[in-house]
C-alpha positions in Angstrom: 86.9 76.4 85.1 90.2 75.5 83.3 92.3 72.4 84.1 94.9 74.3 86.1 92.2 76.0 88.2 90.5 72.7 88.8 93.8 71.3 90.0 94.4 74.2 92.4 90.9 73.8 93.9 91.4 70.1 94.1 94.6 70.4 96.1 97.1 69.3 93.5 100.8 68.9 94.4 103.3 71.5 93.4 104.7 69.1 90.8 101.3 68.5 89.3 100.6 72.3 89.1 103.8 72.9 87.2 103.0 70.2 84.6 99.5 71.6 83.7 99.7 74.1 80.9 98.4 77.7 81.5 95.1 78.5 80.0 95.1 80.9 77.1 92.3 83.0 78.8 91.0 83.5 82.3 88.0 85.0 84.0 88.4 88.5 85.4 86.5 91.5 86.6 87.5 94.3 84.3 86.7 97.6 82.8 86.7 98.4 79.0 88.4 101.5 77.6 85.4 102.0 75.3 83.2 102.7 78.4 85.3 105.5 79.9 82.8 108.3 79.0 79.7 106.2 79.7 78.6 108.1 82.8 78.9 111.7 81.4 77.3 114.1 83.8 75.2 111.4 85.5 74.7 112.1 89.3 74.7 108.4 90.2 77.6 106.7 88.5 76.5 103.1 89.2 79.6 100.8 89.2 77.4 97.9 88.3 77.1 99.4 84.8 80.8 99.5 84.1 82.2 96.5 85.9 82.3 93.4 83.6 83.2 89.8 84.3 84.4 87.7 81.5 87.4 86.2 79.7 90.6 88.1 79.1 93.9 86.8 77.5 96.6 85.3 79.7 99.7 87.6 79.5 103.3 86.6 79.6 105.0 86.2 83.0 107.9 88.6 83.7 111.2 87.3 85.3 110.4 89.0 88.6 106.8 88.0 88.7 104.7 85.2 90.2 101.4 83.9 88.8 98.9 83.3 91.6 95.7 81.4 91.2 93.3 83.6 93.2 91.1 81.9 95.6 89.5 85.0 97.0 89.8 88.8 96.8 88.0 91.8 98.2 86.6 95.2 97.2 88.5 98.4 98.1 87.5 102.0 97.4 90.0 102.1 94.5 87.7 99.6 92.7 85.0 102.2 93.0 87.2 105.0 91.7 88.3 102.8 88.8 84.8 101.8 87.9 83.5 105.4 87.8 86.6 106.6 85.9 87.2 109.3 88.5 89.1 111.4 89.5 90.8 110.2 86.3 90.5 107.1 84.1 92.9 104.4 85.2 93.6 103.7 81.6 95.9 106.7 81.8 97.8 104.9 84.6 98.3 101.9 82.4 99.6 104.0 79.5 102.0 105.8 81.7 103.3 102.5 83.2 103.6 100.9 79.8 105.8 103.9 78.6 108.5 102.8 81.1 109.2 99.9 78.7 110.1 96.2 79.0 107.4 94.0 80.4 105.5 97.0 81.6 104.3 97.4 78.0 101.9 94.5 78.6 99.8 96.6 80.9 98.5 99.1 78.2 95.4 97.2 77.0 91.8 98.1 76.1 90.7 96.4 79.3 91.8 96.8 82.9 91.6 93.9 85.3 90.9 95.4 88.8 91.5 94.3 92.4 94.2 95.2 95.0 93.7 92.3 97.4 94.2 88.6 96.9 94.8 85.3 98.6 95.7 82.2 96.6 98.1 79.6 95.4 101.4 80.2 93.5 101.2 78.3 90.2 104.2 79.8 88.3 107.3 81.8 89.2 109.5 83.9 86.9 113.1 83.0 86.3 114.3 85.7 88.7 112.2 84.6 91.7 113.9 82.8 94.5 111.8 82.8 97.7 108.5 81.5 96.3 107.5 78.3 94.5 104.5 76.5 93.0 102.0 75.4 95.7 102.8 78.1 98.2 99.8 79.8 99.9 100.1 83.5 99.8 98.4 86.9 100.3 99.3 89.8 98.1 100.4 93.3 99.1 99.1 96.0 96.8 102.4 98.0 96.8 104.0 97.5 93.4 107.6 98.9 93.5 110.7 99.1 91.4 113.5 97.4 93.3 116.1 99.0 91.0 115.1 102.5 92.0 117.3 103.9 94.8 114.5 105.5 96.9 112.7 102.1 97.1 115.5 100.8 99.4 114.9 103.7 101.8 111.2 103.3 101.8 109.3 101.3 99.2 106.5 103.9 99.1 108.9 106.8 98.2 110.1 105.5 94.9 108.7 107.5 91.9 107.8 104.2 90.2 105.7 102.9 93.1 102.2 102.0 92.1 99.1 100.3 93.5 98.6 96.9 91.8 95.2 96.4 90.3 94.6 100.2 90.3 97.7 101.7 88.6 98.7 98.4 87.1 96.8 95.8 85.1 96.1 92.1 86.0 94.7 92.7 89.4 93.2 90.3 92.0 89.5 90.3 91.2 90.1 87.4 88.8 90.9 83.7 88.6 94.6 84.5 88.2 96.8 87.5 88.9 100.3 88.6 88.0 102.3 90.1 90.9 105.9 90.9 91.6 107.6 88.6 94.0 108.2 91.6 96.3 104.4 91.8 96.9 104.0 88.3 98.4 103.5 87.4 102.0 102.7 84.0 103.6 99.0 83.4 104.1 97.9 83.2 107.7 97.3 79.4 108.0 94.3 79.7 110.3 92.3 82.0 108.1 90.0 81.1 105.2 90.8 82.3 101.7 88.2 85.1 101.9 89.3 86.2 105.4 93.0 86.3 104.3 92.2 88.1 101.1 90.4 90.9 103.1 93.4 92.0 105.1 96.4 93.3 103.3 95.5 96.6 101.7 93.4 98.1 104.5 95.2 96.6 107.5 98.7 97.4 106.0 97.6 101.0 105.2 96.3 101.5 108.8 99.5 99.9 110.2 101.7 102.4 108.4 99.5 105.3 109.4 99.4 104.5 113.1 102.3 102.2 114.0 105.1 102.3 111.5 108.1 104.6 111.7 106.7 106.6 108.8 103.3 107.2 110.5 101.9 108.7 113.7 103.8 106.2 115.8 101.1 106.0 118.5 102.1 104.9 122.0 100.4 103.5 125.1 97.7 105.8 126.3 97.3 107.8 123.1 93.7 108.9 122.3 93.1 108.3 118.6 90.0 109.6 116.9 89.0 107.3 114.0 86.5 108.5 111.4 84.6 105.8 109.6 85.5 103.4 112.3 83.5 100.4 110.9 84.9 100.7 107.4 87.7 98.5 106.2 90.4 101.0 107.2 88.7 102.1 110.4 87.9 98.7 111.8 91.6 97.7 111.5 92.6 101.0 113.0 90.5 100.3 116.1 92.3 97.0 116.6 95.7 98.5 116.1 95.1 101.3 118.6 93.8 98.8 121.1 96.8 96.5 120.6 99.2 99.4 121.0 97.6 100.3 124.4 95.9 103.4 123.0 92.3 104.6 123.4 90.3 104.4 120.2 87.4 106.9 119.7 85.3 105.7 116.8 82.9 107.9 114.8 80.1 106.1 112.9 77.0 107.1 111.0 74.3 105.0 112.5 73.3 103.1 115.7 73.7 99.8 113.8 77.3 100.7 113.0 77.8 101.8 116.6 76.8 98.3 117.8 79.4 96.9 115.4 82.0 99.1 116.8 81.3 98.1 120.3 81.7 94.5 119.3 85.1 95.3 118.0 86.0 96.6 121.5 86.2 100.3 120.7 86.5 102.3 124.0 84.4 105.3 122.9 81.7 105.2 120.2 80.3 108.4 118.8 77.3 108.5 116.5 77.8 111.4 114.0 74.1 112.2 113.9 73.8 112.5 117.6 76.4 115.3 117.7 75.1 117.1 114.6 77.7 115.7 112.2 75.3 113.8 110.0 75.7 115.8 106.8 78.6 115.5 104.4 77.6 118.6 102.3 79.9 121.6 102.1 79.7 123.9 105.2 80.9 127.3 106.1 84.2 127.8 108.0 82.2 128.9 111.0 80.0 125.8 110.9 83.1 123.6 110.7 84.6 125.2 113.8 81.3 124.9 115.7 81.1 121.2 114.8 84.7 120.7 115.9 83.9 122.3 119.3 80.9 120.0 119.6 83.0 116.9 118.8 85.8 118.0 121.1 83.4 118.3 124.0 82.0 114.8 123.3 85.5 113.4 123.3 86.5 115.2 126.5 83.3 114.1 128.2 84.2 110.5 127.3 87.9 110.4 128.0 88.8 113.7 129.6 91.3 114.9 127.0 91.6 115.9 123.3 92.9 113.3 120.8 96.6 112.9 120.2 96.0 111.6 116.7 93.1 111.8 114.2 92.8 109.0 111.6 91.1 110.5 108.6 90.5 108.9 105.2 87.1 110.6 104.7 88.5 113.8 103.3 86.5 117.0 102.5 83.6 116.3 104.9 85.8 115.8 108.0 89.2 117.2 107.4 88.6 120.8 108.7 87.1 119.3 111.9 90.1 116.9 112.2 92.6 119.7 112.2 90.6 121.7 114.7 89.9 118.9 117.2 93.3 117.2 117.4 95.2 118.4 120.5 98.1 120.9 120.6 101.1 119.2 119.1 98.9 116.4 117.8 98.8 114.7 114.3 96.2 114.3 111.7 97.2 111.3 109.5 95.4 110.9 106.2 95.5 108.3 103.4 92.5 109.2 101.3 89.5 111.4 100.6 86.3 109.3 99.9 84.1 112.4 100.2 86.3 114.7 98.1 89.9 115.7 97.6 89.7 119.5 98.1 90.1 120.0 101.8 89.5 123.3 103.7 90.7 124.0 107.2 91.5 127.1 109.3 95.3 127.2 109.2 95.5 129.2 112.5 94.5 126.1 114.4 97.4 124.2 112.7 100.3 126.5 113.0 99.6 128.3 116.2 99.0 125.0 118.0 102.0 123.2 116.4 99.9 120.5 114.9 101.0 118.2 112.1 99.3 116.8 108.9 100.9 113.6 107.8 100.2 112.0 104.4 100.4 108.3 104.2 99.9 105.8 101.3 99.6 102.0 101.5 102.6 100.3 103.2 106.1 99.1 102.2 106.9 95.4 102.3 108.4 95.5 105.8 105.4 97.2 107.2 103.1 94.7 105.4 105.2 91.9 106.7 104.9 93.1 110.3 101.2 93.7 110.0 100.7 90.2 108.4 102.7 88.7 111.3 100.0 90.2 113.7 97.4 88.3 111.8 99.4 85.1 111.8 99.8 85.4 115.6 96.1 86.1 116.0 96.6 89.6 117.4 94.6 91.1 114.5 91.5 89.5 113.1 89.7 90.0 109.8 86.7 92.4 109.6 84.8 90.6 106.8 81.1 91.2 106.8 79.9 89.7 103.5 81.2 87.5 100.7 80.1 87.5 97.1 80.9 85.4 94.0 83.1 86.9 91.3 80.2 87.2 88.9 78.4 89.5 91.4 81.4 91.8 91.9 79.3 94.7 90.6 76.9 94.3 93.5 79.8 93.9 96.0 81.4 97.1 94.7 78.0 98.9 94.8 77.8 98.3 98.6 81.1 100.0 99.0 80.2 102.8 96.7 77.0 103.6 98.6 78.5 103.0 102.0 76.0 100.3 102.7 78.8 97.9 104.0 80.7 97.5 107.2 84.3 96.2 107.4 85.4 94.5 104.3 83.4 93.0 101.4 84.9 89.8 100.2 84.8 88.2 96.7 85.2 84.5 96.0 87.3 83.9 92.8 88.3 80.2 92.4 87.2 79.2 95.9 83.9 77.4 95.3 82.4 78.3 98.7 83.4 80.2 101.9 85.2 78.6 104.7 88.0 76.9 102.7 91.8 77.3 102.9 92.4 76.7 106.7 95.5 74.7 107.3 96.0 75.4 111.0 92.8 74.4 112.7 94.5 74.3 116.2 95.3 78.0 116.1 91.9 78.8 114.8 90.3 76.9 117.6 92.4 78.7 120.2 91.5 82.1 118.8 87.8 81.2 118.4 85.3 81.5 115.6 83.4 84.4 117.2 86.6 86.5 117.5 87.7 85.7 113.9 84.3 86.7 112.5 83.2 89.7 114.6 81.1 91.2 111.8 79.8 88.3 109.9 76.4 88.1 111.7 75.8 91.9 111.5 74.7 94.2 108.8 74.9 98.0 108.4 
């Protein structure tokens, strides 16, 4: 550990942090451009083979950027996509970004530092940064936007130059240090540990925009919301948001163990895919999709008496046709991803003739992230962290996500020497309660 990192871990003052020189290199989880074709036609593209942990050079800080010493991060599915170089190699993203010029040119390198979540301590600020200073505790939003682009001021996610940090940019959060724009920073919830705080922004913010924000489904009290993959990082936050909004979450999971997790989260209705014949993700005929949709619809009506107003779908090919069928007349299917495949098939008659909507959603703008983070700071939302790994075992952590052997979020300790550190509001933590703040820690999938 370098001198600056040691000072951060040791609780140095802001003045002390500013006096310590930056190291020339730092430890980071990264990919190498030379490995892009390593998997070929292999059926199992094991991310443990492509993810490396080692030293990378410390780049220059841009005027609108903040250098954060990362105490903890977490694994998202975009880490898996990056590490298997599919659907495209992320090195193409870095070249495209670099072509915009200026400080963006730094990002086109023969290595790619990954990670789209982080919690840590500010150690340097660029000359154009006003609202953040050395010593501040922060969490990082993954939405990397150009504040000089007009569309950004209407909705940060609509700007053509919007990117996902650590996926479409370099210098991500699975590292000892990360470079982020000041417009990505949010105050760290003071009652959370580093690893808890680092597990919230990407998935919770994405779910907030999909369900609550003005650009999403805008659920209301009493709405029935079907949530696929309800114990995953996105799904577990979706369950909490629906409950907080006065809705009725209906969670779908793949095993009885995950069903028990979902009950612990307070989900009103829990459906095991296998028990209603939805266990296989392999391609199926249109007729089979409709039959499975009817079966799922009956199960939901048996439980709550009505069809769902909203379906929360990030699973993709395996579920999307069912989602379109099962949502009620005038209802909305909101999607933010396709972990089982991007090519979706559905019977359009059930969409147009029943006036249903499909709503695409991606990450969250800074205001949505701020509102979601506020819910964590108030204790209305809690982390869904199930396991924590050291940075040098990031390959194993990512493999859990790749093979769907995880529940909730998988955390990664970067500079934090052990779990449980970073709490500065012990009174609020005591009021909320350890059991509520760690609902998944004692369970496994």
